[in-house]
Biopython code that builds the backbone (N, CA, C, O; Angstrom):
import numpy as np
from Bio.PDB.StructureBuilder import StructureBuilder

atoms = [
    (1, "MET", "N", (-18.193, -113.033, 16.214)),
    (1, "MET", "CA", (-18.275, -112.245, 17.432)),
    (1, "MET", "C", (-18.157, -113.148, 18.645)),
    (1, "MET", "O", (-18.570, -114.307, 18.606)),
    (2, "GLY", "N", (-17.603, -112.628, 19.703)),
    (2, "GLY", "CA", (-17.462, -113.395, 20.939)),
    (2, "GLY", "C", (-18.649, -113.179, 21.852)),
    (2, "GLY", "O", (-19.497, -112.319, 21.619)),
    (3, "LEU", "N", (-18.681, -113.981, 22.891)),
    (3, "LEU", "CA", (-19.778, -113.922, 23.858)),
    (3, "LEU", "C", (-19.901, -112.528, 24.474)),
    (3, "LEU", "O", (-21.005, -111.989, 24.552)),
    (4, "GLU", "N", (-18.784, -111.933, 24.912)),
    (4, "GLU", "CA", (-18.829, -110.644, 25.554)),
    (4, "GLU", "C", (-19.390, -109.585, 24.599)),
    (4, "GLU", "O", (-20.157, -108.713, 25.008)),
    (5, "SER", "N", (-19.003, -109.670, 23.339)),
    (5, "SER", "CA", (-19.493, -108.744, 22.343)),
    (5, "SER", "C", (-21.005, -108.894, 22.128)),
    (5, "SER", "O", (-21.731, -107.905, 22.033)),
    (6, "ASP", "N", (-21.465, -110.150, 22.052)),
    (6, "ASP", "CA", (-22.894, -110.389, 21.876)),
    (6, "ASP", "C", (-23.682, -109.862, 23.063)),
    (6, "ASP", "O", (-24.726, -109.234, 22.884)),
    (7, "VAL", "N", (-23.198, -110.109, 24.266)),
    (7, "VAL", "CA", (-23.885, -109.643, 25.473)),
    (7, "VAL", "C", (-23.881, -108.129, 25.508)),
    (7, "VAL", "O", (-24.906, -107.533, 25.835)),
    (8, "ALA", "N", (-22.788, -107.491, 25.189)),
    (8, "ALA", "CA", (-22.717, -106.024, 25.166)),
    (8, "ALA", "C", (-23.686, -105.459, 24.142)),
    (8, "ALA", "O", (-24.370, -104.473, 24.417)),
    (9, "GLN", "N", (-23.754, -106.069, 22.966)),
    (9, "GLN", "CA", (-24.669, -105.586, 21.944)),
    (9, "GLN", "C", (-26.136, -105.759, 22.373)),
    (9, "GLN", "O", (-26.960, -104.879, 22.123)),
    (10, "LEU", "N", (-26.455, -106.868, 23.004)),
    (10, "LEU", "CA", (-27.807, -107.079, 23.494)),
    (10, "LEU", "C", (-28.149, -106.031, 24.537)),
    (10, "LEU", "O", (-29.270, -105.524, 24.568)),
    (11, "ARG", "N", (-27.188, -105.706, 25.390)),
    (11, "ARG", "CA", (-27.437, -104.674, 26.410)),
    (11, "ARG", "C", (-27.741, -103.318, 25.768)),
    (11, "ARG", "O", (-28.423, -102.483, 26.362)),
    (12, "ARG", "N", (-27.232, -103.108, 24.557)),
    (12, "ARG", "CA", (-27.502, -101.860, 23.837)),
    (12, "ARG", "C", (-28.799, -101.958, 23.025)),
    (12, "ARG", "O", (-29.166, -101.011, 22.330)),
    (13, "GLY", "N", (-29.493, -103.102, 23.111)),
    (13, "GLY", "CA", (-30.764, -103.256, 22.411)),
    (13, "GLY", "C", (-30.709, -103.893, 21.055)),
    (13, "GLY", "O", (-31.707, -103.892, 20.334)),
    (14, "ASP", "N", (-29.570, -104.440, 20.681)),
    (14, "ASP", "CA", (-29.403, -105.099, 19.371)),
    (14, "ASP", "C", (-29.951, -106.525, 19.444)),
    (14, "ASP", "O", (-29.324, -107.409, 20.027)),
    (15, "LEU", "N", (-31.131, -106.739, 18.845)),
    (15, "LEU", "CA", (-31.743, -108.064, 18.940)),
    (15, "LEU", "C", (-31.057, -109.100, 18.050)),
    (15, "LEU", "O", (-31.287, -110.297, 18.218)),
    (16, "ASP", "N", (-30.217, -108.660, 17.101)),
    (16, "ASP", "CA", (-29.413, -109.637, 16.346)),
    (16, "ASP", "C", (-28.469, -110.363, 17.293)),
    (16, "ASP", "O", (-28.163, -111.538, 17.092)),
    (17, "ALA", "N", (-28.016, -109.676, 18.306)),
    (17, "ALA", "CA", (-27.137, -110.299, 19.299)),
    (17, "ALA", "C", (-27.895, -111.380, 20.062)),
    (17, "ALA", "O", (-27.318, -112.403, 20.431)),
    (18, "LEU", "N", (-29.174, -111.157, 20.295)),
    (18, "LEU", "CA", (-29.992, -112.192, 20.964)),
    (18, "LEU", "C", (-30.040, -113.453, 20.131)),
    (18, "LEU", "O", (-29.945, -114.559, 20.663)),
    (19, "THR", "N", (-30.190, -113.291, 18.816)),
    (19, "THR", "CA", (-30.187, -114.451, 17.920)),
    (19, "THR", "C", (-28.867, -115.218, 18.019)),
    (19, "THR", "O", (-28.846, -116.449, 18.044)),
    (20, "ALA", "N", (-27.781, -114.471, 18.075)),
    (20, "ALA", "CA", (-26.463, -115.117, 18.173)),
    (20, "ALA", "C", (-26.316, -115.866, 19.500)),
    (20, "ALA", "O", (-25.738, -116.952, 19.544)),
    (21, "LEU", "N", (-26.841, -115.281, 20.580)),
    (21, "LEU", "CA", (-26.780, -115.949, 21.889)),
    (21, "LEU", "C", (-27.655, -117.199, 21.928)),
    (21, "LEU", "O", (-27.250, -118.225, 22.474)),
    (22, "VAL", "N", (-28.848, -117.113, 21.352)),
    (22, "VAL", "CA", (-29.726, -118.272, 21.302)),
    (22, "VAL", "C", (-29.033, -119.397, 20.546)),
    (22, "VAL", "O", (-29.048, -120.545, 20.989)),
    (23, "THR", "N", (-28.436, -119.079, 19.425)),
    (23, "THR", "CA", (-27.692, -120.098, 18.627)),
    (23, "THR", "C", (-26.572, -120.711, 19.445)),
    (23, "THR", "O", (-26.376, -121.926, 19.428)),
    (24, "ARG", "N", (-25.836, -119.873, 20.160)),
    (24, "ARG", "CA", (-24.704, -120.350, 20.945)),
    (24, "ARG", "C", (-25.133, -121.306, 22.060)),
    (24, "ARG", "O", (-24.432, -122.279, 22.341)),
    (25, "TYR", "N", (-26.259, -121.043, 22.687)),
    (25, "TYR", "CA", (-26.668, -121.792, 23.872)),
    (25, "TYR", "C", (-27.823, -122.757, 23.634)),
    (25, "TYR", "O", (-28.227, -123.450, 24.567)),
    (26, "GLN", "N", (-28.368, -122.829, 22.426)),
    (26, "GLN", "CA", (-29.622, -123.556, 22.256)),
    (26, "GLN", "C", (-29.561, -125.014, 22.700)),
    (26, "GLN", "O", (-30.475, -125.478, 23.383)),
    (27, "ASN", "N", (-28.534, -125.734, 22.341)),
    (27, "ASN", "CA", (-28.480, -127.154, 22.706)),
    (27, "ASN", "C", (-28.267, -127.362, 24.199)),
    (27, "ASN", "O", (-28.970, -128.160, 24.819)),
    (28, "ARG", "N", (-27.301, -126.650, 24.783)),
    (28, "ARG", "CA", (-27.021, -126.827, 26.215)),
    (28, "ARG", "C", (-28.205, -126.404, 27.074)),
    (28, "ARG", "O", (-28.580, -127.102, 28.016)),
    (29, "LEU", "N", (-28.791, -125.253, 26.742)),
    (29, "LEU", "CA", (-29.891, -124.732, 27.551)),
    (29, "LEU", "C", (-31.122, -125.618, 27.440)),
    (29, "LEU", "O", (-31.775, -125.894, 28.447)),
    (30, "TYR", "N", (-31.442, -126.057, 26.262)),
    (30, "TYR", "CA", (-32.608, -126.948, 26.092)),
    (30, "TYR", "C", (-32.398, -128.251, 26.859)),
    (30, "TYR", "O", (-33.305, -128.694, 27.563)),
    (31, "ARG", "N", (-31.236, -128.871, 26.741)),
    (31, "ARG", "CA", (-30.962, -130.133, 27.448)),
    (31, "ARG", "C", (-31.043, -129.921, 28.955)),
    (31, "ARG", "O", (-31.564, -130.770, 29.678)),
    (32, "TYR", "N", (-30.528, -128.790, 29.426)),
    (32, "TYR", "CA", (-30.597, -128.470, 30.863)),
    (32, "TYR", "C", (-32.071, -128.406, 31.321)),
    (32, "TYR", "O", (-32.450, -129.008, 32.326)),
    (33, "LEU", "N", (-32.878, -127.668, 30.565)),
    (33, "LEU", "CA", (-34.279, -127.540, 30.940)),
    (33, "LEU", "C", (-35.007, -128.898, 30.852)),
    (33, "LEU", "O", (-35.840, -129.216, 31.701)),
    (34, "LEU", "N", (-34.691, -129.673, 29.841)),
    (34, "LEU", "CA", (-35.309, -130.981, 29.693)),
    (34, "LEU", "C", (-34.984, -131.889, 30.904)),
    (34, "LEU", "O", (-35.844, -132.630, 31.380)),
    (35, "ARG", "N", (-33.755, -131.817, 31.381)),
    (35, "ARG", "CA", (-33.370, -132.606, 32.567)),
    (35, "ARG", "C", (-34.204, -132.165, 33.781)),
    (35, "ARG", "O", (-34.572, -132.989, 34.619)),
    (36, "LEU", "N", (-34.498, -130.862, 33.865)),
    (36, "LEU", "CA", (-35.228, -130.360, 35.033)),
    (36, "LEU", "C", (-36.701, -130.707, 34.989)),
    (36, "LEU", "O", (-37.264, -131.113, 36.005)),
    (37, "VAL", "N", (-37.338, -130.558, 33.842)),
    (37, "VAL", "CA", (-38.799, -130.714, 33.771)),
    (37, "VAL", "C", (-39.251, -132.026, 33.155)),
    (37, "VAL", "O", (-40.411, -132.405, 33.316)),
    (38, "ARG", "N", (-38.372, -132.730, 32.457)),
    (38, "ARG", "CA", (-38.611, -134.073, 31.916)),
    (38, "ARG", "C", (-39.619, -134.142, 30.758)),
    (38, "ARG", "O", (-39.851, -135.229, 30.229)),
    (39, "GLN", "N", (-40.203, -133.055, 30.361)),
    (39, "GLN", "CA", (-41.195, -133.046, 29.280)),
    (39, "GLN", "C", (-40.693, -132.151, 28.151)),
    (39, "GLN", "O", (-40.467, -130.963, 28.379)),
    (40, "PRO", "N", (-40.512, -132.684, 26.938)),
    (40, "PRO", "CA", (-39.998, -131.867, 25.823)),
    (40, "PRO", "C", (-40.803, -130.604, 25.554)),
    (40, "PRO", "O", (-40.221, -129.544, 25.323)),
    (41, "ALA", "N", (-42.128, -130.694, 25.580)),
    (41, "ALA", "CA", (-42.945, -129.508, 25.294)),
    (41, "ALA", "C", (-42.730, -128.444, 26.371)),
    (41, "ALA", "O", (-42.632, -127.258, 26.055)),
    (42, "ASP", "N", (-42.657, -128.859, 27.644)),
    (42, "ASP", "CA", (-42.390, -127.912, 28.710)),
    (42, "ASP", "C", (-41.008, -127.300, 28.582)),
    (42, "ASP", "O", (-40.832, -126.099, 28.786)),
    (43, "ALA", "N", (-40.043, -128.115, 28.250)),
    (43, "ALA", "CA", (-38.668, -127.611, 28.085)),
    (43, "ALA", "C", (-38.600, -126.595, 26.949)),
    (43, "ALA", "O", (-37.899, -125.589, 27.061)),
    (44, "GLU", "N", (-39.319, -126.848, 25.857)),
    (44, "GLU", "CA", (-39.339, -125.895, 24.744)),
    (44, "GLU", "C", (-39.968, -124.587, 25.162)),
    (44, "GLU", "O", (-39.452, -123.520, 24.830)),
    (45, "ASP", "N", (-41.095, -124.647, 25.900)),
    (45, "ASP", "CA", (-41.739, -123.441, 26.383)),
    (45, "ASP", "C", (-40.821, -122.644, 27.313)),
    (45, "ASP", "O", (-40.718, -121.422, 27.205)),
    (46, "LEU", "N", (-40.164, -123.350, 28.219)),
    (46, "LEU", "CA", (-39.244, -122.691, 29.166)),
    (46, "LEU", "C", (-38.040, -122.124, 28.451)),
    (46, "LEU", "O", (-37.524, -121.080, 28.850)),
    (47, "PHE", "N", (-37.576, -122.793, 27.393)),
    (47, "PHE", "CA", (-36.466, -122.281, 26.595)),
    (47, "PHE", "C", (-36.846, -120.901, 26.042)),
    (47, "PHE", "O", (-36.079, -119.945, 26.154)),
    (48, "GLN", "N", (-38.041, -120.812, 25.442)),
    (48, "GLN", "CA", (-38.509, -119.541, 24.885)),
    (48, "GLN", "C", (-38.681, -118.499, 25.982)),
    (48, "GLN", "O", (-38.268, -117.351, 25.818)),
    (49, "GLN", "N", (-39.289, -118.892, 27.098)),
    (49, "GLN", "CA", (-39.487, -117.976, 28.217)),
    (49, "GLN", "C", (-38.163, -117.441, 28.768)),
    (49, "GLN", "O", (-38.058, -116.275, 29.149)),
    (50, "THR", "N", (-37.155, -118.318, 28.802)),
    (50, "THR", "CA", (-35.851, -117.898, 29.289)),
    (50, "THR", "C", (-35.290, -116.771, 28.433)),
    (50, "THR", "O", (-34.777, -115.784, 28.960)),
    (51, "TRP", "N", (-35.386, -116.913, 27.117)),
    (51, "TRP", "CA", (-34.829, -115.862, 26.235)),
    (51, "TRP", "C", (-35.646, -114.580, 26.291)),
    (51, "TRP", "O", (-35.096, -113.488, 26.149)),
    (52, "VAL", "N", (-36.949, -114.699, 26.495)),
    (52, "VAL", "CA", (-37.774, -113.502, 26.690)),
    (52, "VAL", "C", (-37.325, -112.778, 27.941)),
    (52, "VAL", "O", (-37.156, -111.559, 27.946)),
    (53, "ARG", "N", (-37.130, -113.563, 29.025)),
    (53, "ARG", "CA", (-36.707, -112.983, 30.291)),
    (53, "ARG", "C", (-35.316, -112.371, 30.172)),
    (53, "ARG", "O", (-35.057, -111.314, 30.747)),
    (54, "VAL", "N", (-34.411, -113.026, 29.428)),
    (54, "VAL", "CA", (-33.070, -112.454, 29.226)),
    (54, "VAL", "C", (-33.179, -111.120, 28.507)),
    (54, "VAL", "O", (-32.532, -110.149, 28.898)),
    (55, "ALA", "N", (-33.992, -111.063, 27.459)),
    (55, "ALA", "CA", (-34.161, -109.804, 26.703)),
    (55, "ALA", "C", (-34.752, -108.717, 27.596)),
    (55, "ALA", "O", (-34.354, -107.555, 27.503)),
    (56, "GLU", "N", (-35.692, -109.081, 28.453)),
    (56, "GLU", "CA", (-36.326, -108.102, 29.349)),
    (56, "GLU", "C", (-35.357, -107.596, 30.422)),
    (56, "GLU", "O", (-35.403, -106.426, 30.800)),
    (57, "ARG", "N", (-34.494, -108.465, 30.903)),
    (57, "ARG", "CA", (-33.683, -108.128, 32.083)),
    (57, "ARG", "C", (-32.197, -107.960, 31.802)),
    (57, "ARG", "O", (-31.392, -107.861, 32.727)),
    (58, "ILE", "N", (-31.840, -107.928, 30.542)),
    (58, "ILE", "CA", (-30.402, -107.828, 30.229)),
    (58, "ILE", "C", (-29.768, -106.568, 30.828)),
    (58, "ILE", "O", (-28.571, -106.553, 31.117)),
    (59, "GLY", "N", (-30.562, -105.523, 31.011)),
    (59, "GLY", "CA", (-30.048, -104.305, 31.625)),
    (59, "GLY", "C", (-29.633, -104.492, 33.060)),
    (59, "GLY", "O", (-28.811, -103.731, 33.571)),
    (60, "LYS", "N", (-30.182, -105.489, 33.721)),
    (60, "LYS", "CA", (-29.837, -105.789, 35.117)),
    (60, "LYS", "C", (-28.657, -106.739, 35.246)),
    (60, "LYS", "O", (-28.123, -106.941, 36.337)),
    (61, "TYR", "N", (-28.258, -107.319, 34.123)),
    (61, "TYR", "CA", (-27.114, -108.237, 34.140)),
    (61, "TYR", "C", (-25.840, -107.451, 34.404)),
    (61, "TYR", "O", (-25.596, -106.418, 33.780)),
    (62, "ASP", "N", (-25.044, -107.938, 35.316)),
    (62, "ASP", "CA", (-23.752, -107.318, 35.645)),
    (62, "ASP", "C", (-22.675, -107.951, 34.766)),
    (62, "ASP", "O", (-22.364, -109.128, 34.946)),
    (63, "PRO", "N", (-22.093, -107.202, 33.817)),
    (63, "PRO", "CA", (-21.113, -107.783, 32.904)),
    (63, "PRO", "C", (-19.872, -108.339, 33.612)),
    (63, "PRO", "O", (-19.087, -109.063, 33.000)),
    (64, "GLN", "N", (-19.692, -108.012, 34.876)),
    (64, "GLN", "CA", (-18.544, -108.572, 35.620)),
    (64, "GLN", "C", (-18.800, -110.006, 36.042)),
    (64, "GLN", "O", (-17.872, -110.738, 36.388)),
    (65, "ARG", "N", (-20.097, -110.414, 36.013)),
    (65, "ARG", "CA", (-20.454, -111.773, 36.353)),
    (65, "ARG", "C", (-20.373, -112.685, 35.131)),
    (65, "ARG", "O", (-20.296, -112.217, 33.995)),
    (66, "ASN", "N", (-20.389, -113.964, 35.378)),
    (66, "ASN", "CA", (-20.375, -114.973, 34.341)),
    (66, "ASN", "C", (-21.738, -115.030, 33.669)),
    (66, "ASN", "O", (-22.739, -115.289, 34.337)),
    (67, "PHE", "N", (-21.800, -114.792, 32.348)),
    (67, "PHE", "CA", (-23.068, -114.805, 31.646)),
    (67, "PHE", "C", (-23.715, -116.179, 31.677)),
    (67, "PHE", "O", (-24.928, -116.284, 31.852)),
    (68, "ASP", "N", (-22.923, -117.238, 31.509)),
    (68, "ASP", "CA", (-23.483, -118.625, 31.582)),
    (68, "ASP", "C", (-24.229, -118.822, 32.897)),
    (68, "ASP", "O", (-25.364, -119.300, 32.897)),
    (69, "ALA", "N", (-23.618, -118.467, 33.998)),
    (69, "ALA", "CA", (-24.240, -118.676, 35.305)),
    (69, "ALA", "C", (-25.539, -117.845, 35.408)),
    (69, "ALA", "O", (-26.538, -118.332, 35.938)),
    (70, "TRP", "N", (-25.530, -116.633, 34.920)),
    (70, "TRP", "CA", (-26.730, -115.783, 34.961)),
    (70, "TRP", "C", (-27.827, -116.394, 34.095)),
    (70, "TRP", "O", (-28.968, -116.510, 34.542)),
    (71, "LEU", "N", (-27.506, -116.781, 32.878)),
    (71, "LEU", "CA", (-28.471, -117.367, 31.949)),
    (71, "LEU", "C", (-29.106, -118.639, 32.536)),
    (71, "LEU", "O", (-30.326, -118.803, 32.519)),
    (72, "PHE", "N", (-28.262, -119.523, 33.049)),
    (72, "PHE", "CA", (-28.787, -120.779, 33.575)),
    (72, "PHE", "C", (-29.557, -120.579, 34.879)),
    (72, "PHE", "O", (-30.442, -121.375, 35.194)),
    (73, "SER", "N", (-29.243, -119.550, 35.631)),
    (73, "SER", "CA", (-30.044, -119.267, 36.841)),
    (73, "SER", "C", (-31.413, -118.718, 36.448)),
    (73, "SER", "O", (-32.409, -119.012, 37.109)),
    (74, "VAL", "N", (-31.472, -117.926, 35.385)),
    (74, "VAL", "CA", (-32.767, -117.465, 34.872)),
    (74, "VAL", "C", (-33.605, -118.677, 34.482)),
    (74, "VAL", "O", (-34.771, -118.782, 34.861)),
    (75, "ALA", "N", (-33.001, -119.595, 33.717)),
    (75, "ALA", "CA", (-33.705, -120.798, 33.261)),
    (75, "ALA", "C", (-34.142, -121.673, 34.445)),
    (75, "ALA", "O", (-35.269, -122.168, 34.474)),
    (76, "ARG", "N", (-33.243, -121.857, 35.420)),
    (76, "ARG", "CA", (-33.576, -122.685, 36.589)),
    (76, "ARG", "C", (-34.751, -122.079, 37.369)),
    (76, "ARG", "O", (-35.658, -122.793, 37.796)),
    (77, "ASN", "N", (-34.719, -120.769, 37.546)),
    (77, "ASN", "CA", (-35.813, -120.145, 38.311)),
    (77, "ASN", "C", (-37.149, -120.287, 37.578)),
    (77, "ASN", "O", (-38.182, -120.511, 38.209)),
    (78, "LEU", "N", (-37.131, -120.158, 36.269)),
    (78, "LEU", "CA", (-38.363, -120.361, 35.499)),
    (78, "LEU", "C", (-38.832, -121.802, 35.603)),
    (78, "LEU", "O", (-40.032, -122.057, 35.700)),
    (79, "ALA", "N", (-37.902, -122.746, 35.584)),
    (79, "ALA", "CA", (-38.260, -124.162, 35.716)),
    (79, "ALA", "C", (-38.857, -124.458, 37.081)),
    (79, "ALA", "O", (-39.836, -125.197, 37.181)),
    (80, "ILE", "N", (-38.283, -123.893, 38.130)),
    (80, "ILE", "CA", (-38.834, -124.096, 39.483)),
    (80, "ILE", "C", (-40.240, -123.526, 39.561)),
    (80, "ILE", "O", (-41.140, -124.171, 40.099)),
    (81, "ASP", "N", (-40.442, -122.330, 39.034)),
    (81, "ASP", "CA", (-41.776, -121.707, 39.038)),
    (81, "ASP", "C", (-42.765, -122.589, 38.271)),
    (81, "ASP", "O", (-43.902, -122.780, 38.704)),
    (82, "HIS", "N", (-42.324, -123.121, 37.130)),
    (82, "HIS", "CA", (-43.169, -123.985, 36.309)),
    (82, "HIS", "C", (-43.550, -125.241, 37.106)),
    (82, "HIS", "O", (-44.723, -125.614, 37.154)),
    (83, "LEU", "N", (-42.587, -125.872, 37.714)),
    (83, "LEU", "CA", (-42.855, -127.105, 38.461)),
    (83, "LEU", "C", (-43.774, -126.839, 39.655)),
    (83, "LEU", "O", (-44.619, -127.675, 39.975)),
    (84, "ARG", "N", (-43.628, -125.729, 40.294)),
    (84, "ARG", "CA", (-44.505, -125.384, 41.405)),
    (84, "ARG", "C", (-45.941, -125.178, 40.925)),
    (84, "ARG", "O", (-46.892, -125.514, 41.631)),
    (85, "ARG", "N", (-46.090, -124.628, 39.730)),
    (85, "ARG", "CA", (-47.440, -124.394, 39.177)),
    (85, "ARG", "C", (-48.090, -125.699, 38.745)),
    (85, "ARG", "O", (-49.251, -125.944, 39.072)),
    (86, "VAL", "N", (-47.375, -126.527, 38.028)),
    (86, "VAL", "CA", (-48.007, -127.707, 37.426)),
    (86, "VAL", "C", (-48.040, -128.915, 38.356)),
    (86, "VAL", "O", (-48.928, -129.757, 38.222)),
    (87, "ARG", "N", (-47.108, -129.025, 39.285)),
    (87, "ARG", "CA", (-47.075, -130.181, 40.189)),
    (87, "ARG", "C", (-46.697, -129.749, 41.590)),
    (87, "ARG", "O", (-45.688, -130.200, 42.130)),
    (88, "PRO", "N", (-47.497, -128.880, 42.179)),
    (88, "PRO", "CA", (-47.095, -128.367, 43.500)),
    (88, "PRO", "C", (-46.932, -129.464, 44.552)),
    (88, "PRO", "O", (-46.044, -129.369, 45.399)),
    (89, "GLU", "N", (-47.754, -130.485, 44.517)),
    (89, "GLU", "CA", (-47.655, -131.550, 45.519)),
    (89, "GLU", "C", (-46.431, -132.410, 45.337)),
    (89, "GLU", "O", (-45.917, -132.968, 46.306)),
    (90, "SER", "N", (-45.952, -132.528, 44.109)),
    (90, "SER", "CA", (-44.841, -133.467, 43.835)),
    (90, "SER", "C", (-43.480, -132.872, 44.204)),
    (90, "SER", "O", (-42.503, -133.613, 44.308)),
    (91, "LEU", "N", (-43.393, -131.580, 44.400)),
    (91, "LEU", "CA", (-42.103, -130.972, 44.690)),
    (91, "LEU", "C", (-41.567, -131.336, 46.068)),
    (91, "LEU", "O", (-40.362, -131.273, 46.309)),
    (92, "ASP", "N", (-42.467, -131.717, 46.970)),
    (92, "ASP", "CA", (-42.023, -132.061, 48.300)),
    (92, "ASP", "C", (-41.891, -133.572, 48.532)),
    (92, "ASP", "O", (-41.533, -134.015, 49.623)),
    (93, "GLU", "N", (-42.187, -134.352, 47.488)),
    (93, "GLU", "CA", (-42.064, -135.799, 47.592)),
    (93, "GLU", "C", (-40.634, -136.208, 47.274)),
    (93, "GLU", "O", (-39.980, -135.594, 46.431)),
    (94, "PRO", "N", (-40.139, -137.267, 47.964)),
    (94, "PRO", "CA", (-38.792, -137.763, 47.627)),
    (94, "PRO", "C", (-38.743, -138.235, 46.196)),
    (94, "PRO", "O", (-39.749, -138.692, 45.653)),
    (95, "LEU", "N", (-37.590, -138.128, 45.583)),
    (95, "LEU", "CA", (-37.391, -138.613, 44.220)),
    (95, "LEU", "C", (-37.160, -140.115, 44.233)),
    (95, "LEU", "O", (-36.454, -140.636, 45.097)),
    (96, "ALA", "N", (-37.751, -140.799, 43.283)),
    (96, "ALA", "CA", (-37.518, -142.243, 43.164)),
    (96, "ALA", "C", (-36.058, -142.474, 42.840)),
    (96, "ALA", "O", (-35.525, -141.857, 41.918)),
    (97, "GLY", "N", (-35.404, -143.348, 43.576)),
    (97, "GLY", "CA", (-34.015, -143.694, 43.321)),
    (97, "GLY", "C", (-33.016, -142.628, 43.760)),
    (97, "GLY", "O", (-31.828, -142.735, 43.457)),
    (98, "GLU", "N", (-33.471, -141.630, 44.451)),
    (98, "GLU", "CA", (-32.552, -140.581, 44.897)),
    (98, "GLU", "C", (-32.338, -140.677, 46.406)),
    (98, "GLU", "O", (-32.928, -141.523, 47.077)),
    (99, "ILE", "N", (-31.517, -139.830, 46.906)),
    (99, "ILE", "CA", (-31.208, -139.790, 48.332)),
    (99, "ILE", "C", (-32.509, -139.587, 49.114)),
    (99, "ILE", "O", (-33.331, -138.744, 48.755)),
    (100, "GLU", "N", (-32.684, -140.351, 50.161)),
    (100, "GLU", "CA", (-33.873, -140.260, 51.018)),
    (100, "GLU", "C", (-34.038, -138.817, 51.475)),
    (100, "GLU", "O", (-33.102, -138.207, 51.992)),
    (101, "GLY", "N", (-35.223, -138.285, 51.280)),
    (101, "GLY", "CA", (-35.532, -136.941, 51.741)),
    (101, "GLY", "C", (-35.198, -135.832, 50.759)),
    (101, "GLY", "O", (-35.578, -134.681, 50.974)),
    (102, "GLU", "N", (-34.494, -136.161, 49.688)),
    (102, "GLU", "CA", (-34.179, -135.116, 48.700)),
    (102, "GLU", "C", (-35.421, -134.849, 47.854)),
    (102, "GLU", "O", (-35.988, -135.778, 47.280)),
    (103, "THR", "N", (-35.847, -133.595, 47.773)),
    (103, "THR", "CA", (-37.044, -133.240, 46.998)),
    (103, "THR", "C", (-36.609, -132.701, 45.655)),
    (103, "THR", "O", (-35.435, -132.394, 45.448)),
    (104, "LYS", "N", (-37.568, -132.585, 44.735)),
    (104, "LYS", "CA", (-37.280, -132.048, 43.414)),
    (104, "LYS", "C", (-36.775, -130.604, 43.507)),
    (104, "LYS", "O", (-35.872, -130.217, 42.765)),
    (105, "VAL", "N", (-37.351, -129.809, 44.410)),
    (105, "VAL", "CA", (-36.869, -128.434, 44.557)),
    (105, "VAL", "C", (-35.439, -128.413, 45.031)),
    (105, "VAL", "O", (-34.622, -127.640, 44.530)),
    (106, "ALA", "N", (-35.128, -129.270, 46.008)),
    (106, "ALA", "CA", (-33.742, -129.333, 46.504)),
    (106, "ALA", "C", (-32.796, -129.715, 45.388)),
    (106, "ALA", "O", (-31.693, -129.176, 45.296)),
    (107, "ARG", "N", (-33.216, -130.641, 44.536)),
    (107, "ARG", "CA", (-32.365, -131.052, 43.422)),
    (107, "ARG", "C", (-32.169, -129.909, 42.425)),
    (107, "ARG", "O", (-31.077, -129.737, 41.884)),
    (108, "LEU", "N", (-33.228, -129.127, 42.181)),
    (108, "LEU", "CA", (-33.106, -128.005, 41.236)),
    (108, "LEU", "C", (-32.188, -126.922, 41.773)),
    (108, "LEU", "O", (-31.417, -126.313, 41.031)),
    (109, "VAL", "N", (-32.283, -126.690, 43.081)),
    (109, "VAL", "CA", (-31.527, -125.602, 43.702)),
    (109, "VAL", "C", (-30.061, -125.965, 43.836)),
    (109, "VAL", "O", (-29.201, -125.085, 43.796)),
    (110, "SER", "N", (-29.761, -127.247, 43.993)),
    (110, "SER", "CA", (-28.358, -127.651, 44.185)),
    (110, "SER", "C", (-27.548, -127.560, 42.930)),
    (110, "SER", "O", (-26.356, -127.867, 42.940)),
]
sb = StructureBuilder()
sb.init_structure("model")
sb.init_model(0)
sb.init_chain("A")
sb.init_seg("    ")
for serial, (resi, resn, name, xyz) in enumerate(atoms, 1):
    if name == "N":
        sb.init_residue(resn, " ", resi, " ")
    sb.init_atom(name, np.array(xyz, "f"), 0.0, 1.0, " ", f" {name:<3s}", serial, name[0])
structure = sb.get_structure()
């Protein structure tokens, strides 16, 4: 099955399609989250949360949009929320070795 088919099936409530999507994106999505939060346990939790959020909100997904972009924006938003919760003071500090004045939130959003 192709991506569009899996997404369409998930929109109809077929959770087998969710399994297919998780399999398709598991490596890329986990690595993306790990780069954002830097902690494997946090990345794993956010990976699971991302798919729960996808399952909850798939009805709001516009099939005319790029699914990859939508999926990764869901993950990015969860990562930003996580970082604000666990390290609120560190989000406004400059990153070591990065452009002067660039904060972690700015890096996540860009």
